[in-house]
N, C-alpha and C positions, 0 to 999 in steps of 0.2 A: 278411549274407546277400546284400545287393546287390552287394558287391564280388566275392563268389564267383560270382554269376551273370554279372557283367560280364566276369570272366575266362574264363567258359565260352563267351562269344560266339565264333563261328567266324571264322577269317581267310578272306579272299577266296580264297587258294590252296586252302584246305580245301574250299570250296564248288565250286571249279573242278574237283574230282575227280569230281563228280557227272556221270554219263553224259549225262543230259538237258540239263544246263547246257551241256555241251560241244556238243551238237547244236544248241542255241539260238545258240551263237556262230557256227557255220557257216551257220545259216539267217538270222540277224538281224544279225550283226556283233558284234564284241567290245565296242565302246564302250557300246552299248545294254545288253548283258548285265551288264557290270561296273557300270554306273551303277545298274541295278535291284538287283543283289546288295548294293551299298552301302546303298541305300534300305531294303532288307529288314532288314539288320543294324541300321541306325539306328532302324528302327521298333521292333524288339525291345529295343534299348537304352533307348529312351524308355519302354517299358512297364515295364522293370526299375526305372528311376529313379523312376517314378511309383507304384511298388509295386503294379502291376496284375497281375503274374504272380509265382508263387513258384518256378517251374521251367519249362524248355523243352527240347525235343529238336532235334537238328540237322535232322530231317525237317520240323519245323514252320517253321524258317527257310526251307528250300527250298520248302515249300508256299506261304509268304507271297511269296517271290520269284516263283513261277509266277503267283500271283494278280495281283501288280503288273505283271508282264510282259504278261499277257493284257490288262490294262486299258490299257496303253500301246499295244499293237498294235491295239486296237479303234478303228475310226474314230470321231472325235469326233461327226461328223454321221452318225447311224446310224438303222437301222430301229427304229421303235417300233410297238407294237400299240395301236390306238385303241379302247379299250373305254369311252370316255367318252360316246359317243353324239352327239358334235358332228360333223356331216358335213364342214363346211368349217372345220377347226380351225386357226386362224391360227398357234398355237404349235406345231402338229405338221405344218407344211408346207402347209396349206390343201388344195386339191383334189388328188385322185389322178389321174394320167394314165391314159387308156384304153390298152388293149393296142396299138392301132394307133400311138399316139403314142410309146409306149416303143420299139417296133420302129423307128420312123422316127428317133428320137434315136440308137439304137444304130447304124443304118445310116450316118448322116452323121458320127458320131463316129469310126468306124473306117475310113472310106474318103474319098477325095477326092470332091468334089461340085460342083455348078454353082451355088453360093451366089451369085456375082456374075458368072456367065458365061451368055450367051445362046447356047444350043446351036443354034438355027436360024440366027442371024447369024454365029456364030463370033467373037463380040466381047464386050466387057465388058457386063454386064447389071446390073439392079437387084435387090437381095435382096428388095425388097418386091413384085416381080412374082409371086413364088411364092404369095402369099396375097391380093393385092389383089382379083383377080377373084372369089375365093371370098367374101371379105367383102362385096363389092358385090352378089353374087348372094344371099347370105343375108340381108343387112340392107336391100337396096334403095337403098343409098347410091350416089353418083356416083364417089366416091373413097375410098381407105383408106390408112392408115399405121400402123405398129406401133412402139412404143418399149418401154423396159424395165419400166415399171410405170405405173399410172394417175396417180399424183401427177405423174410426169414428163410424161404426156400432157397433163394440165391446164395445167401450167406452160408447156409448149411451145406449146400453142394460144394461151394468153394472151399470151405473149411475141411471137408472130407477129402476132396480130391486134389486140393491145391495148397494145403497149409505149408507155409515156408517155401513155397515155390512160386514161379511166375505165371500169371494169367495174362495172356496176350489179348487185347481188345482194341477195336478201332476207336480212335479219338472222337469220331462223330457219334459214338454210341454211349458215351459217358453221360448218361441222362440223370436228371433229378426226378425221382419217382413221384414225389409229392410230399408236402409238409416238411421240405428242406432235407429229405432223405435222398442221398446221392449215391449212385453206383460206386464211385471211387471210395466213399466212406464205408459202404457196406463191405466192399472188398477188403478194405484195411481191417475192419473188425473181424473178418473171417481169417485173417492172417495170410492172405494171399498177396503176393507182390504184384502190383499193377504195372503192366508194360503197355504204354500207349503207342499205337502205330497209326500211320497215315495222317490225314488232315481232317478238319471238321467236315468237309464236303466230299472228299475223295480218298478211298482207301483201296489198295490193290492187293492181290494175292501175295505178291512178292514182299509187301510190307510185313505180312505175318511170317513168311518163310525166312526172311532175312534176320528176324528177331528170335527165332527158335534157338534155344541153347539147351545144354544138358539139364538145366534147372527149370525148364518149361513144364508146368504142370497141366495147364488146359489151354485150349483156344476157346475164347468166350465171344458169343455173338449176342448182342442185346437189341431187340426190336424196339425202335423209337415209336412207341405207341401213342405218346402224347404230344408229338410234334413232327413236322416234316421239313427236310431240307430239300429245296427245289432248285432247279436250274442245273448248273455244271456240277453234277454229282456222280459218284460211283461207289458201290460197295460190293463186297465179295459175296457171291451166291453161296447159300449154305452148302450145297452139294460139293462145291469146290473146296470149301473150308474143311469139310468132312474128309475129302480125298487127301488133303494135305495132312490132316491130323492122323488118319490111319496109316499114312506112309511113314510117319514119324512116331507112331505108337502113342499119340497124345489124344486124350478124350476131348470131344467138342461138346460144349454146353451152349444151348440156346435158351435165352430168356425171352419168351414172346409176350409176356406181360398180360395181355388182355384176355387170353384163354378162349380163342374162337374155336368152336367145335363144328360149326356149320359154315360151309363156303358161301358167304353172303354175296359174292360176285354174281352168283346165279340169279340173284334177286335185284340186281341193278346197283349194288354198292361197289365201291372200289375194293380190289382184292386185298384181303388181310390174311397173313399166313395162318393156317390152321395147325392145331397140334398134330393131327394125323399126317399132314404133309411133311412137317418137320421130322417126325419119326420115320416116315417112308424115305426121306432123303438121307437118312443115316445119322442124325444127331444122336450122340450117346446119351445125353440127358437134356430134357426140356422142362423148363419151369414156367408156370403161368398162374394167374389169379382165378379164384373160384367165384368172386363177386363182381366181376366185370361182364365181359361178353358171355361168359358161361351162364350167368344169371342165377347163381347160387349164393351160399353164405360166404363170408370172408374166410379165405383159405388160401394157402400156397401149395399148389400141386406139383409134384415132381414125378415125371415118368421117364422111362428110358431102358437102357440095357440092364439086364438083371444083375450082372456083376457089380455095377456101380450103385444100383439102388440098394442092394444088400449091404454094401459098405456104409452107405448113408444111414440106413436104418440102425446100424450098430454104433453110430456116432453118439457119444454121451449127451451132446447138446440136443439131440432129437427129442428127448423126453421133456426138456424145457420148452420146446416149441410145439408140442403135440396139440391136436384139437380135442375138444370135449365132446360129450355124447350128443349135444344138441346140434353142433356144427356137423358132426359126422352123419346124424340122421338127415339133416337138411340136404347135405351134399349127395348122399346116397339117393334120396328121392329125386333130386334134380338130375343126377346123372342117368337114372333110369329112363327119364324122358328122352334122352339122346340115343336110346337104342333104336328109335324110329324118328327120322328127321321131321316128318310131318307132325308127330306128337310133340316134339320139342317146340316147334314154331307155334303150335296151338296152346301149349300149356305154360311154357316159360315166359313170364311177363316181359322180360327184356326183349326177346325175339318177337313176341307178339306185338308189342308197341312199335318196334322198328319196322315191321312188315305190314302194319295195318293199312288196308286199302284207302286211298284218298277219298273215295266217295263215302266211306264209313265215317271218316274223320269230319267230313263236311256235314253229314247228317247230325253227328254229335254236336258240332258247333251251332248249327241252326236250332237244335233242340234246347241247348243251354241258353242261347240268346233269348228265346221266347220265355223260358222259365225265369230268367233274370229280369226281363222287362215287366213281366207280370208281378214280380216280387217288389219292385221299387220303381217309382217314376222320377226319383231324384237323379237318376243316371240315364245316359244314352248308351245302348248296347248295339253294336253292329258286328257282323262277321267279316273277316278279311283273311287274305292269304299271307303266310309267313313261312319261316323255316325253323324246324326243330333240330336239335343236336343229339348225337349219340352220347357224348360226354364220357366221363369216368376214365380218362386216359386211353380212349379207344377211338380209332378212326378220326384223327384230329381235323382232317379237312372235309369230313363228310357231314352234310346237312340233309334234312328231308323236308320236302314240301309238306306244309301242314295248314290247318285253319285255326284261327284264333278268334276269340270274342274280344273286341276292342271296347274299352270302357272310358267314357268321359263324363264330366259333370260340370254344370255352371255353379254348383254350390261348393264342390270340393276340388282341390288340385290333384294332379296325378300322384304326387308324393303323399298327400294325406290319405288317398284311397289305398295306396300300397302299404302305408304304415298301419292303417286300420286292419287290413286283411291279414297282415303278418302278425298282428297282435290279437287276432280273433281267438276265441276259445279253442277252436281247432285252426291253428295257423294256416293261412293260404299264401303260398309263395308264387309270385307272378313276375312278369317283366314290365318295365316302364320304358317306353320309346316314343320320342317325338310328341310328348304331351298326352300320350294314351297309356292306359293300363292294359296289358295284353294277357289274356288267359288262354294258354295253348291246351286244347282238349286232348291232344295225343296222350299226354301223360296223366290225365285224370282217371280215377278208379271209380268203381261202382259206388254210388251214394254221394260222391263228391259234389255233384251238381246241386243237391238239396242243401248241403252245408254252405256252399257258395251263395246260393239264393238267400238263405237265412242271414248271412253276413251283410249282404247289400240291403236287405229289408231293414235289419236293425240299424245300420248306419244312416239310412235314409230317414229313419224316424227320429234320430237324435237331434 
C-alpha cells in the first residue's frame, strides 16, 4: 500500500500546472515556489512512510504547499496579541509606543532628516541635541546622553568614571538584569573593580564608609526593580550615600532601571523612585531604561551633572553604543508627552493600561465575552476577576485588579485552546489556570477582539 501511495506522489511539473502556483512564481519567484513544492511533497512522503495516511488527493498536496508558503512569507518578527495581562511583557517586545512616537519613526524612516545636522548653523550637529534639552527639562538634570540600552548605559558610565578603580556597591544590589546579564559581569567588562559591602538583606552607611580607599572611583546604588527582599532588611538612602560621596569627592551613580518619570504612588501603586527624585536628592549620574516604565523604545538613558555627562560623551565606546534615528525619533516623541503628566497618562500606552479604570476594563470584558459567544458555540465564555501584572523588571510585587474572559470547552482541552491561539495567523498569547484559558482585556489593543473572535470561530468549525 505504501509503494502505491508513493507512486501516486505528484511530480513538480504536475503541480506547476496549478494556476495559483504559477501566480505565486510571478509574485514571489521561481526558487521559493519550487523549494516549497518539494517540501510539501516530502512532507506527504514522510506521512506515507510513517503509516500516518491511507490516501491523499492532489488538492491536499497543493493545500499543504499553500500553508508552507504562507508560513515562509510571514515575517518571523510579527505582531502578537497580548491577552496575558502583563503590561510590560519582556518576551512580547516590552512597552508599546504611543501614536506620536510611531508617526515620528515613520517620518524619519522614509525621509532624509537632520539627525546630525544643525539647521541653524548649516553645519554638522550632534544627534543628542534633539533630546538632551527635553531630558534636562523633565528630570532636572544638567546633562543627558542616550545609548542603546540600560546595561550599556551602566557599563559606559562605569568605564568613564571608574576604569581601573573600585566601585563600591551593596551586596544585595548585585542583580541579574535579565537574559543572564548580571551587574557584576557588566562592571567587570567596564574595567571597574567591584567592591561588595554589607549583606544580602542589610547594608549600612558605615559599610560604604569603611571600604572607601584612595582607589575608590564611584559609589554605586542599583535599584532592585525586578525583585524585593522583604523582612529584616535595610539599605542606605540615596541622600545619605550622596552626602558620603560628596564628603570624599566621589561621584554617586544610581541605576534605577525601570525609568519612572511619574510618581505612581499618587495613583495607588507602591512608591517607585522617579528619575526626578534621584536627581533632586543629589545623585551625580542616574541611568534608566527607555522601554520599561517610561514607555518608549529600547534605550539606556544617562542623566546627571554636566561635568560627568560631558566626560561620558567623549568616551570612545559611546559611538559603538549610540542609538539610531528611529530610536531617537520615538524617544523624543515619547518624552514630549511627559512635559504634561496628564498627557503622558493619556498618550503613553504603558501608563494608560496601568491606570485604566476598573469599570472600563469590566465593560471591555463583557463586550468581548458577547462577541466571542456569538462567534462560536463550541466554547463557554464567562467574565471573572483576576490580577494583571506590571512586568518588565518593574514593580515586582505590584499587581492590578482586572477582568478576564475565561474560556472552557467540552470539545477541546485548555492546552489545545492555548496552543491553537498561540499558533493562529496573528498569535494570541493567553494564560492557562485551573483548567481555564484566561484572556486579560487590560492589555488588548484596538481591533484585537475581532481577531480573537475569528480565531475561536475557525477553531470551533474545524
